[in-house]
Every structure is written in C-alpha cells, then in structure tokens.
Biopython code that builds the backbone (N, CA, C, O; Angstrom):
import numpy as np
from Bio.PDB.StructureBuilder import StructureBuilder

atoms = [
    (1, "UNK", "N", (153.676, 185.900, 74.740)),
    (1, "UNK", "CA", (154.138, 187.020, 75.729)),
    (1, "UNK", "C", (155.429, 185.870, 76.279)),
    (1, "UNK", "O", (155.503, 184.652, 76.444)),
    (2, "UNK", "N", (156.234, 186.913, 76.421)),
    (2, "UNK", "CA", (157.446, 186.304, 77.474)),
    (2, "UNK", "C", (156.963, 186.270, 78.849)),
    (2, "UNK", "O", (156.196, 187.055, 79.406)),
    (3, "UNK", "N", (157.580, 185.157, 79.336)),
    (3, "UNK", "CA", (157.355, 184.830, 80.862)),
    (3, "UNK", "C", (157.949, 185.935, 81.704)),
    (3, "UNK", "O", (158.882, 186.566, 81.207)),
    (4, "UNK", "N", (157.537, 186.244, 82.892)),
    (4, "UNK", "CA", (157.988, 186.962, 83.860)),
    (4, "UNK", "C", (158.092, 186.135, 85.446)),
    (4, "UNK", "O", (157.234, 185.348, 85.847)),
    (5, "UNK", "N", (158.968, 186.406, 85.981)),
    (5, "UNK", "CA", (159.086, 185.947, 87.458)),
    (5, "UNK", "C", (158.334, 186.804, 88.399)),
    (5, "UNK", "O", (158.590, 187.993, 88.587)),
    (6, "UNK", "N", (157.308, 186.076, 89.033)),
    (6, "UNK", "CA", (156.756, 186.659, 90.235)),
    (6, "UNK", "C", (157.364, 186.144, 91.440)),
    (6, "UNK", "O", (157.610, 184.938, 91.468)),
    (7, "UNK", "N", (157.697, 186.993, 92.622)),
    (7, "UNK", "CA", (157.853, 186.227, 94.002)),
    (7, "UNK", "C", (156.501, 186.092, 94.754)),
    (7, "UNK", "O", (155.617, 186.948, 94.779)),
    (8, "UNK", "N", (156.485, 185.094, 95.255)),
    (8, "UNK", "CA", (155.330, 185.006, 96.277)),
    (8, "UNK", "C", (155.876, 184.149, 97.480)),
    (8, "UNK", "O", (156.852, 183.403, 97.557)),
    (9, "UNK", "N", (155.028, 184.468, 98.284)),
    (9, "UNK", "CA", (155.219, 183.323, 99.605)),
    (9, "UNK", "C", (154.077, 182.764, 100.217)),
    (9, "UNK", "O", (152.953, 183.212, 99.990)),
    (10, "UNK", "N", (154.295, 181.776, 101.008)),
    (10, "UNK", "CA", (153.214, 181.130, 101.709)),
    (10, "UNK", "C", (153.521, 181.115, 103.151)),
    (10, "UNK", "O", (153.925, 180.129, 103.768)),
    (11, "UNK", "N", (153.278, 182.389, 103.683)),
    (11, "UNK", "CA", (153.546, 182.347, 105.190)),
    (11, "UNK", "C", (152.679, 181.186, 106.310)),
    (11, "UNK", "O", (151.593, 180.608, 106.261)),
    (12, "UNK", "N", (153.672, 181.226, 107.163)),
    (12, "UNK", "CA", (153.068, 179.632, 107.949)),
    (12, "UNK", "C", (153.858, 179.874, 109.167)),
    (12, "UNK", "O", (154.803, 180.644, 109.341)),
    (13, "UNK", "N", (153.245, 179.011, 110.017)),
    (13, "UNK", "CA", (153.925, 178.542, 111.245)),
    (13, "UNK", "C", (154.290, 177.063, 111.588)),
    (13, "UNK", "O", (153.471, 176.205, 111.259)),
    (14, "UNK", "N", (155.500, 176.662, 112.250)),
    (14, "UNK", "CA", (155.398, 175.376, 112.511)),
    (14, "UNK", "C", (155.261, 175.208, 114.088)),
    (14, "UNK", "O", (156.023, 176.012, 114.625)),
    (15, "UNK", "N", (154.706, 174.606, 114.827)),
    (15, "UNK", "CA", (154.689, 174.651, 116.422)),
    (15, "UNK", "C", (155.584, 173.623, 116.826)),
    (15, "UNK", "O", (155.560, 172.594, 116.150)),
    (16, "UNK", "N", (156.354, 173.684, 117.772)),
    (16, "UNK", "CA", (157.221, 172.472, 118.513)),
    (16, "UNK", "C", (157.975, 173.039, 119.845)),
    (16, "UNK", "O", (158.252, 174.187, 120.193)),
    (17, "UNK", "N", (158.130, 172.128, 120.275)),
    (17, "UNK", "CA", (159.022, 172.355, 121.623)),
    (17, "UNK", "C", (160.151, 172.103, 121.342)),
    (17, "UNK", "O", (160.737, 171.942, 122.413)),
    (18, "UNK", "N", (161.013, 171.932, 120.299)),
    (18, "UNK", "CA", (162.433, 171.715, 120.016)),
    (18, "UNK", "C", (162.695, 172.897, 119.416)),
    (18, "UNK", "O", (161.708, 173.625, 119.314)),
    (19, "UNK", "N", (163.857, 173.381, 118.924)),
    (19, "UNK", "CA", (164.621, 174.182, 118.022)),
    (19, "UNK", "C", (164.257, 173.995, 116.814)),
    (19, "UNK", "O", (163.921, 172.857, 116.484)),
    (20, "UNK", "N", (164.230, 175.233, 115.713)),
    (20, "UNK", "CA", (164.272, 174.829, 114.460)),
    (20, "UNK", "C", (165.108, 173.963, 114.166)),
    (20, "UNK", "O", (164.678, 172.986, 113.552)),
    (21, "UNK", "N", (166.415, 174.014, 114.465)),
    (21, "UNK", "CA", (167.378, 173.141, 113.805)),
    (21, "UNK", "C", (167.215, 171.863, 114.045)),
    (21, "UNK", "O", (167.813, 171.128, 113.258)),
    (22, "UNK", "N", (166.471, 171.240, 115.049)),
    (22, "UNK", "CA", (166.169, 169.904, 115.542)),
    (22, "UNK", "C", (165.103, 169.598, 114.610)),
    (22, "UNK", "O", (164.991, 168.400, 114.349)),
    (23, "UNK", "N", (164.353, 170.333, 114.087)),
    (23, "UNK", "CA", (162.994, 169.699, 113.140)),
    (23, "UNK", "C", (163.259, 170.106, 111.955)),
    (23, "UNK", "O", (162.507, 169.501, 111.191)),
    (24, "UNK", "N", (164.145, 171.041, 111.208)),
    (24, "UNK", "CA", (163.857, 171.333, 109.921)),
    (24, "UNK", "C", (165.181, 170.448, 109.312)),
    (24, "UNK", "O", (166.374, 170.534, 109.602)),
    (25, "UNK", "N", (164.483, 169.574, 108.359)),
    (25, "UNK", "CA", (165.413, 168.891, 107.582)),
    (25, "UNK", "C", (166.619, 169.567, 106.429)),
    (25, "UNK", "O", (166.374, 170.418, 105.574)),
    (26, "UNK", "N", (167.766, 169.005, 106.659)),
    (26, "UNK", "CA", (169.034, 169.635, 105.786)),
    (26, "UNK", "C", (169.280, 168.982, 104.601)),
    (26, "UNK", "O", (169.959, 169.408, 103.667)),
    (27, "UNK", "N", (168.517, 167.597, 104.700)),
    (27, "UNK", "CA", (169.155, 166.645, 103.457)),
    (27, "UNK", "C", (167.864, 166.660, 102.207)),
    (27, "UNK", "O", (167.777, 165.769, 101.362)),
    (28, "UNK", "N", (167.067, 167.653, 102.274)),
    (28, "UNK", "CA", (166.173, 167.673, 101.272)),
    (28, "UNK", "C", (166.774, 167.309, 99.793)),
    (28, "UNK", "O", (167.597, 168.118, 99.362)),
    (29, "UNK", "N", (166.536, 166.464, 99.171)),
    (29, "UNK", "CA", (166.700, 165.994, 97.779)),
    (29, "UNK", "C", (166.043, 166.897, 96.788)),
    (29, "UNK", "O", (164.897, 167.238, 97.081)),
    (30, "UNK", "N", (166.604, 167.405, 95.536)),
    (30, "UNK", "CA", (166.040, 168.111, 94.598)),
    (30, "UNK", "C", (164.752, 167.508, 94.084)),
    (30, "UNK", "O", (163.787, 168.165, 93.694)),
    (31, "UNK", "N", (164.850, 165.943, 94.129)),
    (31, "UNK", "CA", (163.219, 165.404, 93.567)),
    (31, "UNK", "C", (162.383, 166.045, 94.668)),
    (31, "UNK", "O", (161.371, 166.714, 94.462)),
    (32, "UNK", "N", (162.853, 165.801, 95.727)),
    (32, "UNK", "CA", (161.918, 166.198, 96.811)),
    (32, "UNK", "C", (161.086, 167.410, 96.824)),
    (32, "UNK", "O", (159.883, 167.486, 97.074)),
    (33, "UNK", "N", (162.135, 168.602, 96.431)),
    (33, "UNK", "CA", (161.604, 169.962, 96.018)),
    (33, "UNK", "C", (160.682, 169.898, 94.944)),
    (33, "UNK", "O", (159.669, 170.590, 94.847)),
    (34, "UNK", "N", (161.062, 169.059, 94.161)),
    (34, "UNK", "CA", (160.081, 169.061, 92.904)),
    (34, "UNK", "C", (158.777, 168.400, 93.075)),
    (34, "UNK", "O", (157.782, 168.683, 92.409)),
    (35, "UNK", "N", (158.834, 167.411, 94.098)),
    (35, "UNK", "CA", (157.255, 167.095, 94.557)),
    (35, "UNK", "C", (156.634, 168.225, 95.328)),
    (35, "UNK", "O", (155.406, 168.295, 95.292)),
    (36, "UNK", "N", (157.220, 169.010, 95.934)),
    (36, "UNK", "CA", (156.578, 169.889, 96.532)),
    (36, "UNK", "C", (156.200, 171.128, 95.427)),
    (36, "UNK", "O", (155.086, 171.637, 95.298)),
    (37, "UNK", "N", (157.075, 171.374, 94.888)),
    (37, "UNK", "CA", (156.782, 172.463, 93.618)),
    (37, "UNK", "C", (155.535, 172.177, 92.587)),
    (37, "UNK", "O", (154.899, 173.099, 92.075)),
    (38, "UNK", "N", (155.257, 170.759, 92.340)),
    (38, "UNK", "CA", (154.394, 170.142, 91.673)),
    (38, "UNK", "C", (153.003, 170.203, 92.483)),
    (38, "UNK", "O", (151.920, 170.330, 91.910)),
    (39, "UNK", "N", (153.146, 170.103, 93.824)),
    (39, "UNK", "CA", (151.690, 170.063, 94.510)),
    (39, "UNK", "C", (151.488, 171.625, 94.502)),
    (39, "UNK", "O", (150.309, 171.845, 94.225)),
    (40, "UNK", "N", (151.995, 172.470, 94.646)),
    (40, "UNK", "CA", (151.946, 173.813, 94.738)),
    (40, "UNK", "C", (151.439, 174.452, 93.680)),
    (40, "UNK", "O", (150.723, 175.448, 93.778)),
    (41, "UNK", "N", (151.840, 173.823, 92.417)),
    (41, "UNK", "CA", (151.446, 174.058, 91.119)),
    (41, "UNK", "C", (150.099, 173.477, 91.196)),
    (41, "UNK", "O", (149.259, 174.304, 90.839)),
    (42, "UNK", "N", (149.573, 172.287, 91.554)),
    (42, "UNK", "CA", (148.544, 171.779, 91.037)),
    (42, "UNK", "C", (147.152, 172.291, 92.293)),
    (42, "UNK", "O", (145.958, 172.400, 92.012)),
    (43, "UNK", "N", (147.700, 172.492, 93.456)),
    (43, "UNK", "CA", (146.622, 172.973, 94.563)),
    (43, "UNK", "C", (146.370, 174.431, 94.370)),
    (43, "UNK", "O", (145.190, 174.743, 94.213)),
    (44, "UNK", "N", (147.385, 175.507, 94.352)),
    (44, "UNK", "CA", (146.924, 177.016, 94.201)),
    (44, "UNK", "C", (147.101, 177.615, 92.936)),
    (44, "UNK", "O", (146.733, 178.790, 92.903)),
    (45, "UNK", "N", (147.487, 177.227, 92.046)),
    (45, "UNK", "CA", (147.567, 177.856, 90.741)),
    (45, "UNK", "C", (146.473, 177.119, 89.650)),
    (45, "UNK", "O", (146.428, 175.890, 89.602)),
    (46, "UNK", "N", (145.714, 177.846, 88.895)),
    (46, "UNK", "CA", (144.771, 177.435, 87.806)),
    (46, "UNK", "C", (145.507, 176.493, 87.112)),
    (46, "UNK", "O", (146.693, 176.521, 86.784)),
    (47, "UNK", "N", (144.459, 175.461, 86.888)),
    (47, "UNK", "CA", (144.995, 174.031, 86.090)),
    (47, "UNK", "C", (145.806, 174.408, 84.507)),
    (47, "UNK", "O", (146.769, 173.853, 83.976)),
    (48, "UNK", "N", (145.049, 175.459, 84.095)),
    (48, "UNK", "CA", (145.633, 175.752, 82.842)),
    (48, "UNK", "C", (146.844, 176.796, 82.626)),
    (48, "UNK", "O", (147.362, 177.132, 81.561)),
    (49, "UNK", "N", (147.168, 177.242, 84.024)),
    (49, "UNK", "CA", (148.301, 178.114, 84.071)),
    (49, "UNK", "C", (149.634, 177.493, 83.610)),
    (49, "UNK", "O", (150.137, 176.502, 84.140)),
    (50, "UNK", "N", (150.126, 178.135, 82.630)),
    (50, "UNK", "CA", (151.295, 177.642, 82.165)),
    (50, "UNK", "C", (152.870, 178.327, 83.136)),
    (50, "UNK", "O", (153.564, 179.242, 82.692)),
    (51, "UNK", "N", (153.071, 177.775, 84.171)),
    (51, "UNK", "CA", (153.949, 178.426, 85.050)),
    (51, "UNK", "C", (155.056, 177.231, 85.415)),
    (51, "UNK", "O", (155.016, 176.007, 85.292)),
    (52, "UNK", "N", (155.970, 178.072, 85.874)),
    (52, "UNK", "CA", (157.160, 177.017, 86.654)),
    (52, "UNK", "C", (157.122, 177.684, 87.910)),
    (52, "UNK", "O", (156.723, 178.832, 88.108)),
    (53, "UNK", "N", (157.642, 176.745, 88.880)),
    (53, "UNK", "CA", (157.702, 177.391, 90.334)),
    (53, "UNK", "C", (158.947, 177.033, 90.757)),
    (53, "UNK", "O", (159.162, 175.833, 90.588)),
    (54, "UNK", "N", (159.927, 177.705, 91.294)),
    (54, "UNK", "CA", (161.126, 177.193, 91.836)),
    (54, "UNK", "C", (160.891, 177.929, 93.485)),
    (54, "UNK", "O", (160.581, 179.091, 93.748)),
    (55, "UNK", "N", (161.178, 176.733, 94.461)),
    (55, "UNK", "CA", (161.154, 176.973, 95.662)),
    (55, "UNK", "C", (162.520, 176.829, 96.353)),
    (55, "UNK", "O", (163.348, 176.174, 95.719)),
    (56, "UNK", "N", (162.896, 177.320, 97.528)),
    (56, "UNK", "CA", (164.051, 177.022, 98.476)),
    (56, "UNK", "C", (163.335, 176.651, 99.812)),
    (56, "UNK", "O", (162.300, 177.146, 100.257)),
    (57, "UNK", "N", (164.161, 175.613, 100.385)),
    (57, "UNK", "CA", (163.803, 175.288, 101.907)),
    (57, "UNK", "C", (164.373, 176.193, 103.098)),
    (57, "UNK", "O", (164.763, 175.825, 104.206)),
    (58, "UNK", "N", (164.313, 177.461, 102.563)),
    (58, "UNK", "CA", (164.801, 178.646, 103.937)),
    (58, "UNK", "C", (163.823, 178.819, 105.192)),
    (58, "UNK", "O", (162.615, 179.004, 105.040)),
    (59, "UNK", "N", (164.271, 178.764, 106.099)),
    (59, "UNK", "CA", (163.973, 179.274, 107.653)),
    (59, "UNK", "C", (164.434, 180.553, 107.637)),
    (59, "UNK", "O", (165.640, 180.792, 107.581)),
    (60, "UNK", "N", (163.579, 181.422, 107.683)),
    (60, "UNK", "CA", (164.027, 182.989, 108.084)),
    (60, "UNK", "C", (162.964, 183.497, 108.796)),
    (60, "UNK", "O", (161.836, 183.004, 108.812)),
    (61, "UNK", "N", (163.377, 184.630, 109.472)),
    (61, "UNK", "CA", (162.324, 185.284, 110.399)),
    (61, "UNK", "C", (161.597, 186.340, 109.168)),
    (61, "UNK", "O", (162.048, 186.580, 108.048)),
    (62, "UNK", "N", (160.357, 186.848, 109.789)),
    (62, "UNK", "CA", (159.737, 187.692, 108.552)),
    (62, "UNK", "C", (160.712, 189.039, 108.008)),
    (62, "UNK", "O", (160.763, 189.500, 106.868)),
    (63, "UNK", "N", (161.315, 189.404, 109.011)),
    (63, "UNK", "CA", (162.022, 190.681, 108.781)),
    (63, "UNK", "C", (163.210, 190.454, 107.625)),
    (63, "UNK", "O", (163.797, 191.400, 107.100)),
    (64, "UNK", "N", (163.455, 189.140, 107.332)),
    (64, "UNK", "CA", (164.495, 188.923, 106.331)),
    (64, "UNK", "C", (164.052, 187.822, 104.966)),
    (64, "UNK", "O", (164.874, 187.254, 104.247)),
    (65, "UNK", "N", (162.809, 187.733, 104.873)),
    (65, "UNK", "CA", (162.057, 187.276, 103.744)),
    (65, "UNK", "C", (162.472, 187.881, 102.505)),
    (65, "UNK", "O", (162.826, 187.148, 101.581)),
    (66, "UNK", "N", (162.471, 189.322, 102.359)),
    (66, "UNK", "CA", (163.041, 190.195, 101.364)),
    (66, "UNK", "C", (164.182, 189.657, 100.837)),
    (66, "UNK", "O", (164.198, 189.376, 99.639)),
    (67, "UNK", "N", (165.158, 189.461, 101.537)),
    (67, "UNK", "CA", (166.288, 189.099, 101.440)),
    (67, "UNK", "C", (166.705, 187.753, 100.903)),
    (67, "UNK", "O", (167.623, 187.568, 100.105)),
    (68, "UNK", "N", (165.992, 186.918, 101.387)),
    (68, "UNK", "CA", (165.840, 185.476, 101.181)),
    (68, "UNK", "C", (165.305, 185.450, 99.592)),
    (68, "UNK", "O", (166.010, 184.914, 98.738)),
    (69, "UNK", "N", (164.003, 186.065, 99.241)),
    (69, "UNK", "CA", (163.768, 186.042, 98.245)),
    (69, "UNK", "C", (164.656, 186.265, 97.134)),
    (69, "UNK", "O", (164.780, 185.572, 96.124)),
    (70, "UNK", "N", (165.298, 187.394, 97.474)),
    (70, "UNK", "CA", (166.531, 188.039, 96.536)),
    (70, "UNK", "C", (167.492, 187.085, 96.333)),
    (70, "UNK", "O", (167.802, 186.885, 95.159)),
    (71, "UNK", "N", (168.050, 186.437, 97.196)),
    (71, "UNK", "CA", (169.036, 185.478, 97.299)),
    (71, "UNK", "C", (168.449, 184.075, 96.478)),
    (71, "UNK", "O", (169.175, 183.302, 95.852)),
    (72, "UNK", "N", (167.231, 183.966, 96.608)),
    (72, "UNK", "CA", (166.804, 182.899, 95.572)),
    (72, "UNK", "C", (166.611, 183.160, 94.286)),
    (72, "UNK", "O", (166.736, 182.311, 93.404)),
    (73, "UNK", "N", (166.273, 184.434, 94.082)),
    (73, "UNK", "CA", (166.080, 184.901, 92.563)),
    (73, "UNK", "C", (167.917, 185.099, 92.015)),
    (73, "UNK", "O", (168.291, 184.726, 90.903)),
    (74, "UNK", "N", (168.481, 185.485, 92.635)),
    (74, "UNK", "CA", (169.877, 185.454, 92.408)),
    (74, "UNK", "C", (170.440, 184.153, 91.752)),
    (74, "UNK", "O", (171.072, 184.106, 90.697)),
    (75, "UNK", "N", (170.077, 183.030, 92.618)),
    (75, "UNK", "CA", (170.761, 181.928, 92.395)),
    (75, "UNK", "C", (169.768, 181.113, 91.047)),
    (75, "UNK", "O", (170.209, 180.269, 90.267)),
    (76, "UNK", "N", (168.675, 181.536, 91.073)),
    (76, "UNK", "CA", (167.715, 180.988, 89.891)),
    (76, "UNK", "C", (168.054, 181.721, 88.397)),
    (76, "UNK", "O", (168.312, 181.091, 87.372)),
    (77, "UNK", "N", (168.005, 182.915, 88.490)),
    (77, "UNK", "CA", (167.648, 183.899, 87.584)),
    (77, "UNK", "C", (168.961, 184.848, 87.197)),
    (77, "UNK", "O", (169.076, 185.513, 86.168)),
    (78, "UNK", "N", (169.988, 184.733, 88.359)),
    (78, "UNK", "CA", (170.961, 185.198, 88.007)),
    (78, "UNK", "C", (171.137, 186.718, 88.225)),
    (78, "UNK", "O", (172.181, 187.276, 87.886)),
    (79, "UNK", "N", (169.998, 187.454, 88.853)),
    (79, "UNK", "CA", (169.760, 188.710, 89.173)),
    (79, "UNK", "C", (168.675, 189.339, 88.129)),
    (79, "UNK", "O", (168.381, 190.534, 88.119)),
    (80, "UNK", "N", (168.119, 188.349, 87.245)),
    (80, "UNK", "CA", (167.026, 188.990, 86.224)),
    (80, "UNK", "C", (165.786, 188.828, 86.714)),
    (80, "UNK", "O", (164.913, 189.038, 85.872)),
    (81, "UNK", "N", (165.284, 188.431, 88.124)),
    (81, "UNK", "CA", (164.205, 188.004, 88.826)),
    (81, "UNK", "C", (163.534, 189.592, 88.689)),
    (81, "UNK", "O", (164.197, 190.626, 88.610)),
    (82, "UNK", "N", (162.134, 189.494, 88.684)),
    (82, "UNK", "CA", (161.365, 190.655, 88.909)),
    (82, "UNK", "C", (160.632, 190.248, 90.021)),
    (82, "UNK", "O", (160.068, 189.154, 90.030)),
    (83, "UNK", "N", (160.573, 191.233, 91.216)),
    (83, "UNK", "CA", (159.765, 190.921, 92.461)),
    (83, "UNK", "C", (158.561, 192.074, 92.336)),
    (83, "UNK", "O", (158.509, 193.242, 92.721)),
    (84, "UNK", "N", (157.687, 191.282, 91.677)),
    (84, "UNK", "CA", (156.292, 192.280, 91.354)),
    (84, "UNK", "C", (155.269, 191.721, 92.602)),
    (84, "UNK", "O", (154.825, 190.579, 92.481)),
    (85, "UNK", "N", (155.013, 192.275, 93.426)),
    (85, "UNK", "CA", (154.200, 191.836, 94.484)),
    (85, "UNK", "C", (154.286, 192.016, 95.839)),
    (85, "UNK", "O", (153.437, 191.525, 96.582)),
]
sb = StructureBuilder()
sb.init_structure("model")
sb.init_model(0)
sb.init_chain("A")
sb.init_seg("    ")
for serial, (resi, resn, name, xyz) in enumerate(atoms, 1):
    if name == "N":
        sb.init_residue(resn, " ", resi, " ")
    sb.init_atom(name, np.array(xyz, "f"), 0.0, 1.0, " ", f" {name:<3s}", serial, name[0])
structure = sb.get_structure()
C-alpha cells in the first residue's frame, strides 16, 4: 500500500507573562526537531506503526492553523500532501 500524508495537530497552550517572541526559540536545530518527532512517534502512535512524522515550529492563532499546515505540506511534499482529517 502506498503511503499517504495525513495532517494532525496537537493543540495546546503555553502560559506566560511575556510575549510569545520572548519565549519561543528561533534557533531550533534540525536534530532537535528530529528528537521531538521521535518522541511523538513513540508516545502517540502505535509501536508497530510504519510512519514518518514531519513537524515545524509554527506559532499561529487557531484561525491560521489550516494555512500553516498547507505551508508545511507545500514545503515537505511540494503540494502533494493530503489533508485527511
């Protein structure tokens, strides 16, 4: 069976008395994102799931989440991603 891409979100909040720009890192290395992807794969998905995960550290308001997912899909899949969900 051919692999297909499915968009997913992990909604959440962070609480601070500072602006998002003051607390959100801009110097995340690719290796660090790979660690987060591995953690998501281990904790959220079944152990025998043959999946690849792609994430990007976007900080967007809820009404812009779809646009952010589309931009990530364009960057990773060149417009071939499927948004099933």
